[in-house]
C-alpha positions as CSV (number, residue, x, y, z in Angstrom):
1,X,76.3,103.2,80.6
2,X,74.2,100.2,81.3
3,X,73.8,98.6,84.7
4,X,76.5,96.0,83.8
5,X,79.1,98.4,82.5
6,X,81.8,99.5,84.9
7,X,82.1,103.3,85.1
8,X,85.2,104.8,83.4
9,X,87.7,105.9,86.1
10,X,91.0,107.7,86.1
11,X,93.8,105.6,84.7
12,X,95.6,105.3,88.1
13,X,92.7,103.3,89.7
14,X,93.4,99.5,89.5
15,X,90.3,97.8,88.0
16,X,88.6,95.5,90.4
17,X,90.2,96.8,93.6
18,X,87.1,97.8,95.7
19,X,89.1,99.8,98.2
20,X,90.9,101.8,95.5
21,X,87.6,102.2,93.6
22,X,85.7,103.5,96.6
23,X,88.5,105.9,97.5
24,X,88.5,107.3,94.0
25,X,84.7,107.3,93.6
26,X,83.8,108.8,97.0
27,X,86.7,110.8,98.2
28,X,89.5,111.7,95.8
29,X,89.1,115.2,94.4
30,X,86.0,116.0,96.4
31,X,86.4,119.5,98.0
32,X,87.1,118.8,101.7
33,X,86.6,121.4,104.4
34,X,86.6,119.5,107.6
35,X,89.8,120.2,109.6
36,X,89.9,116.6,111.2
37,X,89.7,115.1,107.8
38,X,92.2,117.5,106.3
39,X,94.6,116.6,109.1
40,X,94.0,112.9,108.5
41,X,94.8,113.1,104.8
42,X,97.9,115.3,105.4
43,X,99.2,112.6,107.8
44,X,98.3,109.7,105.4
45,X,99.9,111.4,102.4
46,X,103.1,111.8,104.5
47,X,103.0,108.2,105.6
48,X,102.7,107.2,102.0
49,X,106.1,108.7,101.0
50,X,108.0,106.0,99.1
51,X,105.1,103.5,99.3
52,X,102.1,102.6,97.2
53,X,98.9,104.5,98.2
54,X,97.1,101.2,98.4
55,X,99.4,100.2,101.4
56,X,98.1,103.3,103.3
57,X,94.5,102.8,102.3
58,X,94.7,99.2,103.7
59,X,96.2,100.5,107.0
60,X,93.9,103.5,107.3
61,X,91.8,102.1,110.1
62,X,95.1,101.1,111.9
63,X,96.2,104.8,111.6
64,X,92.9,106.0,113.0
65,X,93.2,103.7,115.9
66,X,96.9,104.4,116.6
67,X,96.5,108.2,116.3
68,X,93.3,108.9,118.1
69,X,91.1,109.3,115.1
70,X,93.4,112.0,113.9
71,X,92.3,114.4,116.6
72,X,95.1,116.9,116.2
73,X,95.1,118.0,119.9
74,X,95.4,114.4,121.2
75,X,98.1,113.6,118.6
76,X,100.0,116.7,119.5
77,X,99.9,115.6,123.2
78,X,101.2,112.1,122.6
79,X,104.3,111.3,124.7
80,X,107.6,109.8,123.4
81,X,106.6,106.5,125.0
82,X,103.3,106.5,123.1
83,X,105.1,107.1,119.8
84,X,107.6,104.4,120.7
85,X,104.7,102.0,121.2
86,X,103.5,102.6,117.7
87,X,106.7,101.1,116.4
88,X,105.3,97.7,117.3
89,X,101.8,98.3,115.8
90,X,101.4,96.2,112.6
91,X,98.3,98.3,111.7
92,X,100.5,101.2,110.5
93,X,103.8,101.7,108.6
94,X,106.4,101.3,111.3
95,X,108.8,104.0,110.4
96,X,110.2,106.0,113.3
97,X,110.5,109.3,111.3
98,X,107.0,109.0,109.9
99,X,105.5,108.2,113.4
100,X,107.3,111.1,115.0
101,X,106.1,113.3,112.1
102,X,102.5,112.7,113.2
103,X,103.1,114.6,116.5
104,X,105.2,117.2,115.0
105,X,102.7,117.9,112.2
106,X,99.8,117.9,114.7
107,X,101.5,120.7,116.6
108,X,102.2,122.7,113.5
109,X,98.6,122.0,112.3
110,X,97.2,123.4,115.6
111,X,99.4,126.5,115.3
112,X,98.2,127.0,111.7
113,X,94.6,126.6,112.8
114,X,95.1,129.2,115.5
115,X,96.6,131.7,113.1
116,X,94.0,131.2,110.4
117,X,90.9,130.3,112.4
118,X,90.9,126.9,110.8
119,X,93.2,124.8,108.7
120,X,90.5,124.8,106.0
121,X,90.9,128.6,105.8
122,X,94.6,128.3,105.4
123,X,94.5,125.6,102.8
124,X,91.7,126.9,100.7
125,X,93.2,130.5,100.9
126,X,95.8,129.3,98.4
127,X,93.1,129.1,95.7
128,X,90.7,131.7,96.9
129,X,88.3,129.0,98.0
130,X,87.8,127.7,94.5
131,X,89.2,124.4,93.3
132,X,91.6,124.4,90.4
133,X,90.0,122.3,87.6
134,X,92.5,120.7,85.3
135,X,91.4,119.0,82.0
136,X,93.8,116.0,81.7
137,X,92.8,113.4,79.1
138,X,95.2,110.7,80.3
139,X,97.2,109.7,83.3
140,X,100.6,110.6,81.8
141,X,99.7,114.3,81.7
142,X,99.4,114.6,85.5
143,X,102.4,116.4,86.9
144,X,104.2,115.1,90.0
145,X,104.2,118.6,91.4
146,X,103.2,122.2,90.4
147,X,104.3,125.7,91.4
148,X,101.3,125.8,93.8
149,X,102.4,122.6,95.4
150,X,106.0,123.9,95.7
151,X,104.7,127.1,97.3
152,X,102.5,125.3,99.8
153,X,105.2,122.8,100.6
154,X,107.7,125.6,101.3
155,X,105.2,127.4,103.6
156,X,104.3,124.2,105.4
157,X,108.0,123.4,106.0
158,X,108.5,126.9,107.3
159,X,105.6,126.3,109.8
160,X,107.3,123.2,111.1
161,X,105.6,120.4,109.1
162,X,107.6,117.4,107.9
163,X,106.9,114.9,105.1
164,X,105.4,117.7,103.0
165,X,107.6,117.9,100.0
166,X,106.1,119.2,96.7
167,X,105.1,115.8,95.4
168,X,103.4,114.8,98.7
169,X,101.7,118.3,98.8
170,X,100.5,117.9,95.3
171,X,98.9,114.5,96.1
172,X,97.4,116.2,99.1
173,X,95.9,119.0,97.0
174,X,94.4,116.4,94.7
175,X,93.0,114.3,97.5
176,X,91.4,117.2,99.3
177,X,89.8,118.6,96.1
178,X,91.8,121.8,96.1
179,X,92.9,120.5,92.7
180,X,90.4,118.5,90.5
181,X,92.7,116.1,88.6
182,X,90.1,113.6,87.6
183,X,90.7,112.8,83.9
184,X,88.2,114.3,81.6
185,X,86.9,110.9,80.5
186,X,86.4,109.8,84.2
187,X,82.8,109.7,85.4
188,X,83.8,111.7,88.4
189,X,85.3,114.7,86.5
190,X,82.1,116.5,85.9
191,X,80.6,115.4,89.3
192,X,83.4,116.9,91.2
């Protein structure tokens, strides 16, 4: 690749969108072990339900501001009045169920942390600490969900989480690097 050639990325990344490209190049599929960042992505993936991911990426800073930098303890302690205030915040998706899910999921997240020592231990325990490395050659091969995503989804729901259906959970597993779903031809496939 010469200095003027664009890198080959996964087929789902819109060409020329710097926000999407940066997310793909720097975050998506990179094994993540920081509990605060794991909580943030879980919340954002849930907020994305029914929307385009770019919508959430563009509002990410708004979410960070509205939800205390995704400090799970602070989000868990938010009052009903604070959650109601978020309904008028244009920096986030103003959906009452999704806003309420932030607090509910923060509480379930803290309980899961307490049980497992960290959310990282809980999440990565599903794959014995080693990312699943798929070898897709094109976007159309990527599944919407997998048996692993279905099992994690079921367990998260049992723990009290919401907006954690199998499709959302699979996107979460991809974004946190538990699953490497970069296409084989993507420049990030071998790097991640």
